Backbone as CSV, one residue per row, in Angstrom:
resi,resn,N_x,N_y,N_z,CA_x,CA_y,CA_z,C_x,C_y,C_z
1,MET,-101.739,11.305,39.001,-100.681,11.568,38.071,-99.342,11.509,38.795
2,LEU,-98.376,10.871,38.137,-97.069,10.725,38.733,-96.203,11.918,38.412
3,ARG,-95.496,12.329,39.416,-94.589,13.449,39.208,-93.166,12.950,39.338
4,PRO,-92.331,13.366,38.383,-90.945,12.928,38.484,-90.287,13.544,39.702
5,THR,-89.504,12.723,40.371,-88.748,13.216,41.509,-87.291,13.299,41.086
6,ALA,-86.544,13.980,41.835,-85.120,14.144,41.502,-84.416,12.800,41.585
7,ALA,-84.763,11.986,42.588,-84.107,10.685,42.733,-84.481,9.779,41.582
8,GLY,-85.745,9.778,41.168,-86.192,8.932,40.058,-85.523,9.334,38.763
9,SER,-85.340,10.627,38.533,-84.696,11.115,37.314,-83.243,10.682,37.268
10,VAL,-82.595,10.753,38.398,-81.194,10.351,38.456,-81.079,8.856,38.159
11,LEU,-82.008,8.069,38.701,-81.986,6.622,38.475,-82.202,6.308,37.002
12,VAL,-83.146,6.928,36.356,-83.423,6.693,34.933,-82.232,7.120,34.093
13,LEU,-81.631,8.239,34.389,-80.462,8.700,33.627,-79.279,7.749,33.808
14,GLY,-79.105,7.223,35.017,-78.016,6.270,35.267,-78.197,4.986,34.466
15,VAL,-79.417,4.452,34.429,-79.697,3.221,33.653,-79.456,3.474,32.176
16,LEU,-79.914,4.599,31.665,-79.700,4.925,30.247,-78.216,5.069,29.936
17,ALA,-77.455,5.660,30.825,-76.024,5.844,30.600,-75.310,4.497,30.573
18,LEU,-75.642,3.631,31.524,-75.015,2.296,31.550,-75.392,1.488,30.312
19,THR,-76.634,1.545,29.889,-77.078,0.808,28.709,-76.353,1.328,27.472
20,GLY,-76.216,2.600,27.368,-75.510,3.193,26.217,-74.052,2.802,26.177
21,CYS,-73.369,2.787,27.340,-71.956,2.394,27.406,-71.779,0.935,27.017
22,ALA,-72.676,0.069,27.511,-72.583,-1.356,27.191,-72.784,-1.572,25.700
23,ALA,-73.690,-0.853,25.099,-73.937,-0.997,23.666,-72.708,-0.581,22.865
24,VAL,-72.051,0.498,23.264,-70.841,0.954,22.572,-69.728,-0.079,22.734
25,GLU,-69.566,-0.619,23.952,-68.537,-1.644,24.176,-68.795,-2.878,23.330
26,ASN,-70.041,-3.339,23.265,-70.373,-4.516,22.456,-70.096,-4.265,20.984
27,GLN,-70.442,-3.090,20.507,-70.210,-2.771,19.096,-68.715,-2.779,18.800
28,ASN,-67.895,-2.189,19.684,-66.447,-2.167,19.484,-65.868,-3.581,19.526
29,ALA,-66.330,-4.392,20.477,-65.818,-5.768,20.591,-66.193,-6.578,19.366
30,ASN,-67.417,-6.436,18.890,-67.856,-7.200,17.721,-67.143,-6.766,16.460
31,SER,-66.882,-5.477,16.327,-66.210,-5.022,15.104,-64.760,-5.456,15.098
32,SER,-64.070,-5.494,16.255,-62.672,-5.938,16.255,-62.603,-7.451,16.095
33,ASP,-63.579,-8.196,16.658,-63.596,-9.648,16.472,-63.833,-9.998,15.018
34,ALA,-64.703,-9.273,14.375,-65.039,-9.583,12.991,-63.843,-9.391,12.082
35,THR,-63.050,-8.355,12.331,-61.914,-8.127,11.445,-60.775,-9.082,11.733
36,SER,-60.653,-9.515,12.994,-59.516,-10.368,13.299,-59.791,-11.838,13.030
37,THR,-61.066,-12.252,13.021,-61.344,-13.672,12.835,-61.912,-14.002,11.468
38,GLN,-62.162,-13.008,10.665,-62.680,-13.306,9.334,-61.592,-13.938,8.502
39,SER,-61.956,-14.968,7.775,-60.986,-15.595,6.892,-61.405,-15.331,5.463
40,PRO,-60.429,-15.236,4.584,-60.777,-14.968,3.204,-61.530,-16.163,2.620
41,VAL,-62.362,-15.889,1.666,-63.118,-16.946,1.000,-62.177,-17.651,0.035
42,THR,-62.131,-18.971,0.135,-61.279,-19.747,-0.760,-62.142,-20.726,-1.526
43,ALA,-61.591,-21.193,-2.610,-62.313,-22.157,-3.431,-62.425,-23.473,-2.670
44,PRO,-63.523,-24.177,-2.810,-63.666,-25.453,-2.109,-62.682,-26.484,-2.653
45,ARG,-62.317,-27.448,-1.790,-61.417,-28.530,-2.210,-62.138,-29.389,-3.229
46,THR,-61.446,-29.718,-4.288,-62.040,-30.591,-5.294,-61.366,-31.955,-5.339
47,GLU,-60.124,-32.037,-4.806,-59.459,-33.334,-4.798,-60.011,-34.173,-3.652
48,PRO,-60.038,-35.501,-3.812,-60.580,-36.344,-2.743,-59.669,-36.334,-1.528
49,LEU,-60.275,-36.415,-0.360,-59.502,-36.491,0.870,-59.150,-37.951,1.122
50,THR,-57.874,-38.204,1.353,-57.450,-39.566,1.663,-56.651,-39.532,2.945
51,ALA,-56.811,-40.533,3.738,-56.060,-40.621,4.994,-54.608,-40.922,4.682
52,ALA,-53.716,-40.420,5.525,-52.291,-40.714,5.363,-52.085,-42.206,5.560
53,PRO,-51.246,-42.810,4.727,-51.031,-44.249,4.869,-50.395,-44.576,6.203
54,ASN,-50.815,-45.682,6.760,-50.220,-46.153,7.997,-49.947,-47.626,7.816
55,PRO,-48.777,-48.056,7.726,-47.524,-47.352,7.909,-47.151,-46.516,6.679
56,PRO,-46.239,-45.561,6.864,-45.861,-44.722,5.732,-45.069,-45.517,4.699
57,PRO,-45.364,-45.310,3.413,-44.556,-45.981,2.395,-43.214,-45.283,2.245
58,SER,-42.277,-45.981,1.692,-40.959,-45.414,1.466,-41.020,-44.406,0.331
59,THR,-40.213,-43.370,0.417,-40.089,-42.434,-0.690,-39.092,-42.957,-1.705
60,GLU,-38.342,-43.982,-1.324,-37.387,-44.612,-2.226,-38.100,-45.766,-2.907
61,GLN,-38.315,-45.684,-4.215,-39.024,-46.732,-4.919,-38.222,-48.027,-4.961
62,ILE,-36.934,-47.924,-5.152,-36.057,-49.080,-5.168,-34.998,-48.831,-4.106
63,PRO,-34.907,-49.736,-3.126,-33.890,-49.524,-2.090,-32.501,-49.453,-2.717
64,PRO,-31.658,-48.570,-2.219,-30.319,-48.438,-2.793,-29.493,-49.706,-2.575
65,THR,-28.673,-50.007,-3.568,-27.758,-51.137,-3.474,-26.356,-50.585,-3.643
66,GLY,-25.437,-51.097,-2.890,-24.058,-50.645,-2.997,-23.250,-51.231,-1.877
67,ASP,-22.128,-50.603,-1.616,-21.290,-51.051,-0.510,-21.952,-50.645,0.804
68,VAL,-22.004,-51.571,1.715,-22.630,-51.329,3.011,-21.639,-51.700,4.095
69,SER,-21.665,-50.940,5.155,-20.921,-51.331,6.345,-21.851,-51.164,7.532
70,LEU,-21.597,-51.930,8.555,-22.392,-51.861,9.771,-21.545,-51.259,10.879
71,ALA,-22.204,-50.587,11.782,-21.509,-49.943,12.896,-22.386,-50.042,14.136
72,ILE,-21.812,-49.651,15.257,-22.553,-49.613,16.516,-22.618,-48.166,16.972
73,GLU,-23.824,-47.761,17.383,-24.036,-46.401,17.868,-24.818,-46.448,19.164
74,ASP,-24.514,-45.517,20.058,-25.265,-45.406,21.314,-26.483,-44.533,21.043
75,ARG,-27.669,-45.082,21.288,-28.915,-44.363,21.043,-29.708,-44.127,22.325
76,GLY,-29.032,-43.737,23.367,-29.711,-43.354,24.612,-30.499,-44.488,25.231
77,ASP,-31.830,-44.357,25.239,-32.703,-45.345,25.877,-32.565,-46.732,25.278
78,LEU,-32.226,-46.813,24.000,-32.091,-48.116,23.347,-30.736,-48.755,23.622
79,GLY,-29.788,-47.979,24.079,-28.439,-48.481,24.319,-27.641,-48.512,23.021
80,GLU,-26.648,-49.366,22.964,-25.821,-49.483,21.764,-26.507,-50.439,20.796
81,ILE,-26.808,-49.913,19.595,-27.499,-50.702,18.577,-26.708,-50.691,17.277
82,ILE,-27.073,-51.599,16.385,-26.414,-51.686,15.079,-27.116,-50.741,14.104
83,VAL,-26.299,-50.003,13.346,-26.779,-49.074,12.328,-26.025,-49.349,11.028
84,ASP,-26.522,-48.777,9.927,-25.804,-48.942,8.667,-24.742,-47.856,8.519
85,SER,-24.057,-47.860,7.390,-22.931,-46.940,7.185,-23.328,-45.472,7.199
86,SER,-24.617,-45.166,6.939,-25.052,-43.769,6.981,-25.601,-43.392,8.356
87,GLY,-25.569,-44.334,9.298,-26.052,-44.052,10.640,-27.524,-44.340,10.831
88,ARG,-28.177,-44.883,9.800,-29.606,-45.193,9.918,-29.802,-46.484,10.701
89,THR,-30.828,-46.505,11.509,-31.168,-47.663,12.315,-31.585,-48.817,11.410
90,VAL,-31.124,-50.021,11.740,-31.556,-51.217,11.019,-32.399,-52.071,11.960
91,TYR,-33.302,-52.839,11.369,-34.272,-53.613,12.132,-34.282,-55.076,11.704
92,ALA,-34.731,-55.917,12.634,-34.969,-57.331,12.381,-36.476,-57.563,12.422
93,PHE,-36.960,-58.483,11.582,-38.371,-58.839,11.516,-38.540,-60.207,12.160
94,SER,-39.395,-60.298,13.175,-39.532,-61.544,13.937,-40.034,-62.713,13.095
95,LYS,-40.649,-62.422,11.974,-41.206,-63.460,11.112,-40.136,-64.115,10.227
96,ASP,-38.980,-63.472,10.073,-37.925,-63.994,9.194,-37.181,-65.162,9.832
97,PRO,-37.140,-66.315,9.140,-36.222,-67.371,9.594,-34.785,-66.936,9.267
98,ALA,-33.816,-67.626,9.796,-32.411,-67.292,9.535,-32.130,-67.292,8.023
99,ASN,-31.524,-66.218,7.567,-31.110,-66.038,6.173,-32.244,-66.142,5.156
100,GLU,-33.493,-65.896,5.568,-34.640,-65.947,4.661,-35.554,-64.741,4.869
101,PRO,-35.359,-63.682,4.102,-36.255,-62.530,4.228,-37.675,-62.901,3.803
102,THR,-38.672,-62.420,4.533,-40.074,-62.675,4.191,-40.842,-61.390,3.911
103,CYS,-40.198,-60.254,3.959,-40.859,-58.959,3.767,-40.733,-58.545,2.298
104,TYR,-41.865,-58.628,1.576,-41.922,-58.278,0.152,-43.170,-57.440,-0.100
105,GLY,-43.273,-56.856,-1.278,-44.454,-56.090,-1.664,-44.672,-54.875,-0.780
106,ASP,-45.909,-54.739,-0.237,-46.243,-53.602,0.621,-45.332,-53.541,1.839
107,CYS,-45.000,-54.710,2.367,-44.103,-54.756,3.525,-42.766,-54.106,3.180
108,ALA,-42.202,-54.459,2.033,-40.888,-53.927,1.634,-40.954,-52.453,1.238
109,ALA,-42.160,-51.935,0.968,-42.294,-50.500,0.687,-42.188,-49.684,1.973
110,THR,-42.492,-50.306,3.099,-42.404,-49.644,4.396,-41.121,-50.028,5.120
111,TRP,-40.756,-51.287,5.042,-39.548,-51.824,5.685,-38.594,-52.207,4.563
112,MET,-37.797,-51.253,4.142,-36.914,-51.444,2.989,-35.755,-52.376,3.332
113,PRO,-35.584,-53.423,2.540,-34.455,-54.323,2.803,-33.137,-53.584,2.605
114,LEU,-32.176,-53.871,3.451,-30.839,-53.295,3.319,-30.092,-54.162,2.321
115,LEU,-29.882,-53.627,1.124,-29.272,-54.382,0.027,-27.814,-54.007,-0.139
116,SER,-27.031,-54.972,-0.616,-25.604,-54.743,-0.817,-25.110,-55.570,-1.992
117,ASP,-24.071,-55.059,-2.649,-23.438,-55.785,-3.751,-22.530,-56.902,-3.244
118,SER,-22.099,-56.780,-1.987,-21.170,-57.771,-1.427,-21.357,-57.821,0.083
119,ASP,-20.652,-58.746,0.738,-20.738,-58.818,2.191,-20.345,-57.474,2.782
120,PRO,-21.097,-56.999,3.775,-20.812,-55.686,4.345,-19.542,-55.675,5.189
121,ALA,-18.966,-54.507,5.269,-17.811,-54.297,6.146,-18.339,-54.056,7.552
122,GLY,-17.467,-54.236,8.525,-17.876,-54.022,9.905,-16.984,-53.028,10.593
123,GLY,-17.603,-52.138,11.335,-16.855,-51.161,12.121,-16.483,-51.739,13.467
124,ILE,-16.014,-50.885,14.359,-15.601,-51.309,15.698,-16.799,-51.939,16.415
125,GLY,-16.588,-53.128,16.950,-17.627,-53.832,17.685,-18.481,-54.750,16.831
126,ILE,-18.347,-54.674,15.520,-19.109,-55.537,14.607,-18.266,-56.763,14.289
127,ASP,-18.875,-57.920,14.393,-18.207,-59.167,14.021,-18.283,-59.267,12.497
128,ALA,-17.180,-58.952,11.829,-17.165,-58.923,10.357,-17.546,-60.274,9.762
129,ALA,-17.205,-61.361,10.412,-17.553,-62.692,9.903,-19.060,-62.959,9.984
130,ALA,-19.768,-62.237,10.848,-21.210,-62.420,10.994,-22.009,-61.515,10.062
131,ALA,-21.334,-60.598,9.365,-21.991,-59.676,8.435,-21.932,-60.278,7.037
132,LYS,-23.065,-60.706,6.531,-23.155,-61.393,5.239,-24.316,-60.835,4.431
133,THR,-24.599,-61.493,3.310,-25.794,-61.196,2.523,-26.501,-62.512,2.240
134,THR,-27.780,-62.397,1.925,-28.576,-63.551,1.525,-29.419,-63.143,0.324
135,ALA,-29.689,-64.117,-0.552,-30.468,-63.834,-1.763,-31.929,-63.561,-1.409
136,ARG,-32.515,-62.596,-2.124,-33.948,-62.312,-2.014,-34.648,-62.909,-3.223
137,ARG,-35.872,-63.349,-3.045,-36.595,-63.951,-4.173,-37.004,-62.926,-5.231
138,ASP,-36.976,-61.627,-4.876,-37.276,-60.589,-5.864,-36.000,-60.019,-6.473
139,GLY,-34.878,-60.677,-6.246,-33.590,-60.236,-6.778,-32.829,-59.439,-5.739
140,GLY,-31.541,-59.366,-5.924,-30.712,-58.611,-4.996,-30.237,-59.446,-3.829
141,SER,-29.324,-58.879,-3.096,-28.749,-59.516,-1.918,-28.998,-58.639,-0.714
142,GLN,-29.660,-59.228,0.286,-30.002,-58.475,1.493,-28.958,-58.731,2.567
143,VAL,-28.560,-57.662,3.245,-27.577,-57.744,4.315,-28.189,-58.487,5.505
144,THR,-27.384,-59.362,6.094,-27.774,-60.067,7.322,-26.682,-59.863,8.365
145,TYR,-27.073,-59.996,9.600,-26.092,-60.001,10.688,-26.448,-61.167,11.588
146,ARG,-25.521,-62.099,11.725,-25.754,-63.341,12.459,-26.975,-64.069,11.905
147,GLY,-27.163,-63.988,10.577,-28.267,-64.665,9.900,-29.575,-63.904,9.893
148,ILE,-29.629,-62.751,10.538,-30.863,-61.956,10.624,-30.901,-60.954,9.466
149,PRO,-31.906,-61.072,8.555,-32.039,-60.085,7.481,-32.321,-58.693,8.065
150,LEU,-31.681,-57.672,7.503,-31.795,-56.308,8.029,-32.628,-55.421,7.113
151,TYR,-33.381,-54.525,7.746,-34.286,-53.603,7.047,-34.113,-52.200,7.616
152,ARG,-34.555,-51.204,6.818,-34.671,-49.825,7.298,-36.151,-49.464,7.277
153,TYR,-36.570,-48.611,8.182,-37.979,-48.224,8.307,-38.230,-46.879,7.630
154,ALA,-39.260,-46.828,6.778,-39.597,-45.590,6.064,-40.042,-44.484,7.019
155,GLY,-40.489,-44.823,8.218,-40.912,-43.826,9.199,-39.765,-43.148,9.918
156,ASP,-38.541,-43.588,9.677,-37.359,-42.926,10.239,-36.912,-41.850,9.260
157,THR,-37.124,-40.604,9.620,-36.758,-39.525,8.706,-35.346,-39.005,8.938
158,LEU,-34.855,-39.145,10.158,-33.494,-38.708,10.474,-32.629,-39.928,10.752
159,ASP,-31.329,-39.774,10.582,-30.410,-40.880,10.839,-30.513,-41.398,12.266
160,ILE,-30.840,-40.540,13.205,-30.878,-40.954,14.610,-32.219,-41.557,15.023
161,ASP,-33.211,-41.574,14.142,-34.532,-42.090,14.476,-34.524,-43.604,14.639
162,ALA,-35.374,-44.077,15.515,-35.630,-45.511,15.683,-37.128,-45.689,15.943
163,ASN,-37.944,-45.072,15.079,-39.390,-45.065,15.253,-40.031,-46.431,15.040
164,GLY,-39.309,-47.355,14.420,-39.863,-48.678,14.162,-39.709,-49.654,15.308
165,GLN,-38.930,-49.296,16.327,-38.664,-50.211,17.435,-39.959,-50.661,18.098
166,GLY,-40.180,-51.977,18.115,-41.319,-52.547,18.809,-42.632,-52.523,18.056
167,LEU,-42.636,-52.050,16.797,-43.888,-52.017,16.043,-44.301,-53.433,15.649
168,ASP,-45.603,-53.666,15.640,-46.169,-54.938,15.221,-46.865,-54.697,13.886
169,MET,-46.217,-55.104,12.799,-46.744,-54.852,11.462,-46.414,-56.014,10.549
170,PHE,-47.312,-56.251,9.589,-47.111,-57.288,8.587,-46.919,-58.672,9.211
171,GLY,-47.613,-58.899,10.297,-47.617,-60.218,10.908,-46.468,-60.529,11.837
172,GLY,-45.678,-59.542,12.200,-44.560,-59.789,13.108,-44.104,-58.511,13.779
173,GLU,-43.137,-58.638,14.666,-42.589,-57.483,15.376,-41.275,-57.051,14.756
174,TRP,-41.028,-55.755,14.841,-39.808,-55.150,14.306,-38.976,-54.649,15.475
175,ARG,-37.714,-55.026,15.478,-36.832,-54.675,16.596,-35.473,-54.219,16.085
176,VAL,-34.879,-53.269,16.796,-33.492,-52.895,16.519,-32.616,-54.035,17.014
177,LEU,-31.372,-54.066,16.552,-30.435,-55.095,16.998,-29.471,-54.513,18.018
178,THR,-29.296,-55.221,19.103,-28.313,-54.806,20.103,-26.917,-54.998,19.522
179,LYS,-25.919,-54.480,20.195,-24.556,-54.637,19.673,-24.128,-56.097,19.642
180,ALA,-24.812,-56.943,20.401,-24.524,-58.388,20.377,-25.200,-59.062,19.176
181,GLY,-25.992,-58.313,18.430,-26.644,-58.866,17.239,-27.948,-59.572,17.525
182,ARG,-28.591,-59.233,18.633,-29.875,-59.822,18.978,-30.947,-58.751,18.951
183,PRO,-32.169,-59.120,18.531,-33.265,-58.134,18.570,-33.511,-57.649,19.996
184,LEU,-33.657,-56.334,20.134,-33.913,-55.728,21.445,-35.369,-55.994,21.808
185,GLY,-35.606,-56.692,22.892,-36.969,-57.055,23.243,-37.343,-56.543,24.533
């Protein structure tokens, strides 16, 4: 028959004490985790999930037409580029021949043609004689600079944005225009 010794009793009591403390700690940790990470039950989504369009469509259904002027702005890494009268970046499409816009339909929903009622005015550094308009086959007159049809990109949310620079979309490349009126390449 085994007789308990003082050392054995102390060892058993120590193990029981440690086990009890660990159990209390686990219970406290689990109860605080449960309250902090539980999320309320919400109704399941019923609308279909659709991926965001790429490229983003314009929020403007019909590009604005009116008086337009061109200006030059320093845009840091891009250098001095041509912008419209509101300071928005304008782009050239590599697929466009001189004075012939080719961006229509879905393309024009993303790359909105810069339309004007008359030849645009030019600010400092803009060759006013090189700022003209050309007829579009869907109606309207699109602004050109040195024969290059100009567009705005729907992905530019702020006036200072130039998110379209260098994009390859709709069968060609999109580039900002340098102050000399050439696509930045």
